[in-house]
Structures are given as structure tokens and as C-alpha cells.
C-alpha positions as CSV (number, residue, x, y, z in Angstrom):
1,M,97.4,74.1,59.1
2,K,98.5,72.0,62.1
3,I,102.0,73.6,62.0
4,K,100.6,77.1,62.0
5,F,98.3,76.4,64.9
6,F,101.2,74.7,66.8
7,M,103.5,77.7,66.2
8,L,100.8,80.1,67.4
9,I,100.3,78.1,70.6
10,L,104.1,78.2,71.3
11,V,104.7,81.8,70.3
12,L,101.7,83.4,72.0
13,P,102.8,82.6,75.6
14,L,106.3,83.7,74.8
15,F,105.1,87.0,73.5
16,L,102.8,87.6,76.5
17,F,105.5,86.9,79.1
18,S,108.3,88.6,77.2
19,C,106.5,91.9,77.1
20,N,104.6,94.0,79.6
21,T,101.5,92.8,77.9
22,A,100.9,90.0,80.4
23,P,97.3,89.6,81.3
24,F,97.9,90.5,84.9
25,N,99.2,93.6,86.6
26,Y,100.5,94.2,90.1
27,S,99.1,96.8,92.5
28,N,99.8,97.4,96.1
29,S,98.5,100.0,98.6
30,E,98.9,100.8,102.3
31,S,97.2,103.2,104.6
32,W,98.0,104.3,108.2
33,L,95.6,105.3,110.9
34,M,97.3,107.2,113.7
35,P,95.6,106.5,117.1
36,E,95.4,109.4,119.4
37,K,97.9,107.8,121.8
38,N,100.6,107.8,119.1
39,K,99.9,111.4,118.1
40,A,100.4,112.7,121.6
41,G,103.7,110.8,122.1
42,A,102.3,108.0,124.3
43,G,105.1,107.8,126.9
44,S,108.5,109.2,127.3
45,G,110.5,106.7,125.3
46,K,108.5,106.7,122.0
47,T,109.9,109.7,120.1
48,V,112.2,109.4,117.1
49,K,114.1,111.9,114.9
50,L,115.6,111.1,111.5
51,V,119.2,112.4,111.4
52,G,120.0,111.2,107.8
53,V,119.4,109.0,104.8
54,S,122.2,107.9,102.6
55,V,121.8,106.2,99.2
56,D,124.6,104.4,97.5
57,R,123.5,103.2,94.1
58,P,124.3,103.9,90.5
59,G,122.1,106.5,88.8
60,A,119.8,109.2,90.1
61,W,119.2,108.7,93.9
62,D,117.7,111.9,95.3
63,S,114.1,110.8,94.5
64,L,114.8,107.5,96.4
65,E,116.2,109.5,99.3
66,K,113.1,111.6,99.4
67,E,110.8,108.6,99.3
68,V,112.6,106.9,102.2
69,T,112.5,110.2,104.2
70,A,108.8,110.4,103.6
71,L,108.0,106.7,104.3
72,A,110.1,106.3,107.5
73,P,107.8,108.3,109.8
74,L,104.8,106.3,108.6
75,Y,106.4,102.9,109.4
76,F,107.6,104.2,112.8
77,W,104.1,105.5,113.6
78,R,102.7,102.1,112.7
79,D,105.0,100.6,115.3
80,G,104.0,103.1,118.0
81,Y,106.8,105.7,117.7
82,R,106.2,109.4,117.1
83,F,108.5,111.3,114.7
84,V,109.7,114.7,115.8
85,T,111.3,117.3,113.6
86,G,113.3,120.5,114.0
87,E,114.3,121.4,117.5
88,E,111.9,119.1,119.3
89,K,113.6,116.7,121.7
90,A,113.6,113.0,120.7
91,N,114.5,109.9,122.7
92,Y,116.0,108.2,119.7
93,A,117.8,109.2,116.5
94,V,117.7,107.2,113.3
95,Y,120.0,106.9,110.4
96,I,118.9,104.9,107.3
97,S,121.4,103.7,104.7
98,L,120.6,102.0,101.3
99,R,123.1,100.2,99.1
100,E,122.5,98.7,95.7
101,R,125.1,96.7,93.8
102,D,125.3,94.7,90.6
103,V,126.5,91.2,91.3
104,S,127.6,88.8,88.5
105,S,126.3,85.3,88.8
106,G,127.5,83.3,85.9
107,W,126.1,84.8,82.8
108,H,123.5,86.8,84.7
109,T,123.7,90.0,86.6
110,K,121.7,90.4,89.7
111,K,121.1,93.2,92.2
112,S,122.2,93.1,95.8
113,L,120.1,95.4,97.9
114,A,120.9,96.2,101.5
115,M,118.9,98.5,103.8
116,E,120.5,99.3,107.1
117,L,118.9,101.1,110.0
118,R,120.8,102.5,113.1
119,I,119.2,103.9,116.2
120,W,120.9,105.9,118.9
121,A,119.6,107.1,122.3
122,C,119.5,110.9,122.5
123,K,120.6,111.7,126.0
124,S,121.2,115.4,125.4
125,G,119.5,116.7,122.3
126,D,122.5,115.9,120.1
127,V,123.7,112.5,118.9
128,S,126.9,111.4,117.4
129,I,126.4,108.9,114.5
130,D,130.1,107.9,114.8
131,S,129.4,106.2,118.1
132,L,128.0,102.7,118.4
133,P,124.2,102.6,117.9
134,L,121.8,101.4,120.6
135,A,120.1,99.1,118.0
136,A,120.8,98.2,114.4
137,G,119.0,96.2,111.8
138,R,119.7,95.2,108.2
139,V,117.6,93.7,105.4
140,V,119.3,92.2,102.4
141,R,117.9,90.9,99.1
142,I,119.6,89.5,96.0
143,G,117.7,89.0,92.8
144,K,116.2,91.0,89.9
145,C,114.6,93.7,92.1
146,S,115.9,97.2,92.4
147,F,115.4,100.1,94.8
148,S,113.8,101.9,91.8
149,S,110.7,99.8,92.6
150,S,108.7,101.6,95.3
151,K,107.3,98.2,96.4
152,T,110.8,96.9,97.1
153,T,111.9,100.0,98.9
154,G,108.7,100.1,101.0
155,D,108.9,96.4,101.9
156,M,112.5,96.5,102.9
157,L,112.1,99.8,104.9
158,S,109.1,98.4,106.7
159,L,110.9,95.2,107.6
160,A,114.1,96.9,108.8
161,I,112.1,99.3,111.0
162,K,109.9,96.6,112.4
163,K,112.9,94.4,113.3
164,T,115.0,97.2,114.7
165,A,112.3,99.1,116.6
166,R,111.2,95.8,118.2
167,K,114.5,95.8,120.1
168,L,114.0,99.3,121.6
169,P,111.2,98.7,124.2
170,R,113.5,96.3,126.1
171,I,116.0,99.1,126.5
172,K,115.4,102.0,128.9
173,P,115.3,105.3,127.0
174,G,118.2,107.6,127.7
175,V,116.2,110.7,128.7
């Protein structure tokens, strides 16, 4: 009887933590309130245009590209920048790049995630992404996470935008 009880005590935690039947779940949510000053543009140097998103990872990536394209304006708005689309003139152009690699660490395989953000000043409507950017930021994570997790993607995108956009107010806009 003691052996069965002892085995049950050892096996039950292993079962709970080896499956998705753990007694806790993770949930995360965010919301954005756009103040009127951000909607109107609030100054001449606060408009941004997304010129591209590239994803370099194994597997299907177009849904990840769509997610980053949809989230980027929200994180920029939170930091006081207004996103423009189409033919509207912007003060800054943004290019976002994501890379996911598998890294061998002994007997284990980990993921190396990198999110890079480059921002150029738009002096004449067009911008060449081959030239040196005005500001750049990069966030790197190594571990078990993957870009397939919306939480990881959102956290890294938010951090990259916050760190890179923080450098822009010190620089005079090229308009």
C-alpha cells in the first residue's frame, strides 16, 4: 500500500507537468487608447510608414508577417507616432526583419530569435532601404520560445519599437 501511494505521489506531478494538463494556463491581453493628439499627427516629426516586413524562419511565415504588419502601428501609436499608409507623406520609414534559427546546445536544440527594426528619415517621399538607417534596434532571445507564439512576437516587437523610437526625438526630422 505504501509503495502504490509513493508511486502515485511521484507519477502525478510528472504527468501534470509533462502534458498540457497543468493546473494553470497563461493568458495575456493588451489594449490601446489613441489620444486625439496622436490621431491628428501631433507635430511634424511623428509620422511613420512601414516599407516592409521580412521573415526568415523555417515553415509557414506569411501569417507571422501579417501579424507583425498589424501590430507595428499599434506599438508605434503607443509611443506617440502616427502610422500613414498609401501616398501620404511620412517623416520616417520603417523596415522590420525577423529571424528564427535552431541552435544546438549539447544534446538540446534551442531557438535563436532576432527582431531587427530599421528607421530612415523620409526627405522626399521615397526612401532607399539600401542606405544607412537613421536609427536601428535589435532584440535577441535564445531559449525554447518561437515566433509562432504571439506573446513572444508581440513582446519582442514592442521592445524593439520602444528602444528604437526612443532615439528618434533627439534627431531632427528630415522634412
